[in-house]
N, C-alpha and C positions, 0 to 999 in steps of 0.2 A: 516596401510588404519582404518580409523571407519565405521563402518559398526554400521550403523543409522536402519534397515528394523523392527525392533521391536520399535522403534518408529511411521513406518507408520502405520504397524500395529495396534498402541496404537491409533495414528488417527481416521484412518479408524475405529474403535472401539465408538470412540464420537464421529462420524456422524451418526453412527446407533443409537445410545443411545438419539442424537437428533432429529429424526425425530417424530415428529409430531402424537402423534395414531389420528386413525377413518378418516386422511386426507387425500387425493389423493398424489399420489409421487410430491418432489420438499417440501414440505412444511415441515419446520424443524425453532428449536426456537434454539438463539441464544444464550444462558442462560438455564439450568435445576433447577438452583434456585435463591431465592430473593439471596438481599445482605442487611447491612444496612441501607443501605439508605434507601430500597425500592420503589427504582425508578425503577428498571427492568422491559422491556415489555418480560414477559412470555411466552409459543407458540410461533403460528407459528409469524417469522420478517421477518422481510429485508433482516437483515444482516445475520438469520441464514437464507436463502433458497439462499442469495446468494454466503456464502462463506461457505458452502452445497460441492455448484456448483465448486468453485473457486477451494476448497481444495483437491477435487473430481478427478478434470484438475490434480492438480501439482503431483498425485502420480500415473495417471496411472488406474484411478477406472472410468473413467467420463461417463455416463452414456450411452448405444448403441441403449436402444428398440426405438425405435421410438414414441410409446405408454405413457412412462416413461417422455423422452424430452418434450413432448407436456404437459404433466399438469404440467412440473415442469416452460415451460416456461411461463404457462398461471398462475403460483405461484406468479410469477415474473411482471407480466402484471397489477396483481390487484391490485399493488400496490399502481399502478400511480393516480394522478390528474388530469382528465381528464379536465379538465377547464389549469389548469398551466403548466401542462406536468411535473411536480417530483414528486419525491420520498418523504417518508416522515421520520421520526427516530428520537427518541427523546435525543441519544447519540450524534449525528452527526449533523453537520448545514448540509440543506437540501442539498445544492448542492454536501455534498460531496454524501446521500446518495443516491441523482438522479447519477451523473458519477458510481457508484459500481454498481447501481442493472441494469444501462444499459450495463453497462461491461462484470454484470454475464450472463443478457439477450443476447450478441456477442458468447461466448462461445458455444450458442445454437444453431448461425448461425442465432438470431432472434432480432430483434429491440423492444421497446414499443410500441405502438397500437398507442398515441399520439402523436405531435409533441409540443415540449419545448420552446410552448407557452413565458414561464417567464425568460426564454435568450435570448430570441431575441435580448430586448433591444441591448445586446450587440455586436450584430451582423455586426454594425455599425463601423467603424474605430475610429471612435469618441467613441464613445459609452467601446471599447473595453478599449483602452485605458486609459477614467475617472476610469472604474471600477480596471485598475485589478492599476494604481495610488491610490485610496482611498481605499485600503480596508488595513487592522491593518495589515503590517512588521512590522510596529517597536515596537509592544508590545505582537504582538500572532501569530507572524510565521508557526507555527504549523497550526493555522484554518486559517490562510491566504490564506495557500494552498492547505487549501482543497477546497478554491474558487476558486485560482488563476487556480489549475489545471482541476479540475472539470469543469468548465465551456470549459474547451478545449475539455477533456474526452468522457461528453457527448454529444455534438453540433461535433465533430468527427466521430463518434461513425455511431448515427445517419444520418449522412451527409446531414447535417444542414448546417454544415461551409466549403464554399467556400475553395479553397490550397490559393486564394487570399486573406483572414482571417487569413486562418494559416497562411502565410508569416506574416505579421503582428503583429501577437502573437508574434513567434520568431522575432523578429525585438526590439519590446519594451523589452522583457528577453535579446536581449544581450546587448543593450543599459545600461541594469542597472545590470551588472552581479558584482559584488565587484571583483575590484584583490587582493588581499591582501586574500579574502576566498573563489575563486571561486563561492562562493554563492550567493543569492539572497534579499535584492537588494543592489547596493551600496549604502554605505552614513548614514545605519544602523547597518551592523550585527556589533553583540557587545556580548559579555557576560550577558545573562540574567540568570534570575532564572526560569522564567515561564518551563513549563513541561506540557507534553501533559496529557490527564485525567488517566492517568494511573503510573504515577512519582509519584503523593505525594508533597508532600513541600519539599523543594530544598534551601537549606546553601549557596549553593557554586554555582557563578552565571556558564553561559557555553555556550560557543557557539553552541551549539547544537541544541537547538532548530532552530537553520538557518540550517545546517548541516538537521532536520528530513523536512524541507520549501522548500530544493534547492533538495531532493529526487525526490517529486512533481511533479516537472517543470523539474531536469533530465529524468525521463522516459517519459515526453511526446517526450523532446529533441528526444530517442530512436529510439520511434517509427516510429516520422516523420523521423529519419536518419538526424537528423541536430545536428550539433554541440555545445558543451556547451563553451566557450570562455574561459576562466581558468586552464582547468584539474586540471596542476601542482601546482596549489595554491589551487587547491578542495584538491588531494591527500593530500600533509603537512599538511591541516588540520587534513584531516581523519585517518592522522598517531598521528599529536599530541596528540587529543582527546581520542585517543585509548591507545596509550603508557603512557599519566599524568595521566593517567584514571578521565578524563575532565568529564566524566557522569557516577557516581557507579554504576549504572543497567543493565547498555549495558552487552550482553551477560548474565544478571542474571537475564530478564524476558522471561516472551513468550509477545510479545508485537512488535512493528511496527517500534521499535527503530533499535534493529537486522539489520533487510533488511536494513535500513534507511543510516546505517553505512556500510555496506559490499555492498551494491551496487553502491554507492559513490566513493566507493575508487575503486572498482570491473575497473568501468566504465570509470571513468576517468582516471586512469591506462594505462586500454587499448587504449583511444584513447588517450593518451599522446606518451607513452613507457614511462613516467617520473618515478623514484622511483621502476622500476617494480621485484627488488628482496626486497627488503625490502615494498615492499606492497605484497606480496605473502607469505613472510612470518608471517608479520601482521596478515592476515588472517587461518593464518594457524594455529599461536595462538590464533587468538579467537574460532578458528572454534574448540578447544582443548573443548578450555574451556565452549566453549556454548554446544556444545556436552554429558558433562559430566553434566554440568547441568539438563537440558532436563533426561538424567536419573536415575537421582536422586529424580524424581519427582512420584510420582502417580496417573496417567492420570487416573481415574478415583473418584479420589477427589480434586486435584487441582483445585482451585478456574480459573486459563486463561487458563487452559488444556480444561476446556469444559465453557469457552466462544469460540464460533467459530469463531469468527473475531478475538480477537489474535492470533488463534493456526491457521490462518492464516496468521498473518505477519511473525509467527513463521516456518510452511512450505515454506514461501516465501524464506527466512534469509538463511533455509537450498539447498535451488534449489540452490539456487544462488552461493551456498562458493560452492558444487556440483561441478557448473560451470566454477567459478575460478583457483579450483585444481582437475585439471585433475587426476583420478585415485585415489582419498583418500578420498572417501563418496561415500559408496556403498551404494546402492540401489538397490532390482530384476527389479525393470524397473527402469530407468533414471528419475528426477524428473524433470517438464516440466514448469518454472518461467511460469504464466500466460501475463507478462509485455514482452515474447517475442511474443504473439500471438497481444496483444489489448494494451492499454496506460491503468493507472488507474487496484492502490489496496488499 
């Protein structure tokens, strides 16, 4: 058994350190210091506020006091543009930021103040299908998924998407699933160099960016209790990536790549019952290496540990691993993956 409670305490301490001084409850910085590029938004931040809530929910320390919760809701709502209904921050596409802030509000049983006017053109079948067909799947699948998954989560959580619209959405994804990899979309999944913003330059092409893309669509499927089309192929792809070290930093970084891989392998295995013994062995091997890596860090000085958005990705991976490996990963309170409640991270 692996006891990770010290990591949970370190995460709670970092959230406390990110609380902005002199502001009401619910306002948090994403970053505590500037980086070499000088582009970080310091102080109160969309991802700081949203991910402090997300992490506290995951580790069982979500605010209970009604006054604190009300301040938190107001802090998140204040980021919304009343004209477009969108939320904007410089590190992600605005559809990602919008879905992320709305998903955090849902933890408080709250919604944004204004309708998502800028997304309403996608509420027709033609508008939705034109949008999905024309995001940059081939060259930027990671970013494409932020858009394609983000509009679903935002419109569904706010109640602006009809059941008929949701069925159109999943019909399109069903018809465009790649049978060889299990991911999206058919016809373009292949090894590429493109990475996320934390992975840096790469020299070895990998299909991992399509796995990371697929994760975002998979959690929408799971939320709606919809099946993916080729779960066996997804299991095989995940196992090959891990066993062949096709994404070198996997399990050796505080990022979202870890939850992407863990979630896709675990959920595809559960849906299909395919290679369950091999998949669980891989998840356990991954968990051991990942936990060892996390314990090697200094939480007070490590840059990624002090990015609340990256830290949220880390605790999500730990929560999914705890669910996938019953009895193996100990915390004082069971971790609660936010994706079990609503879509989007």
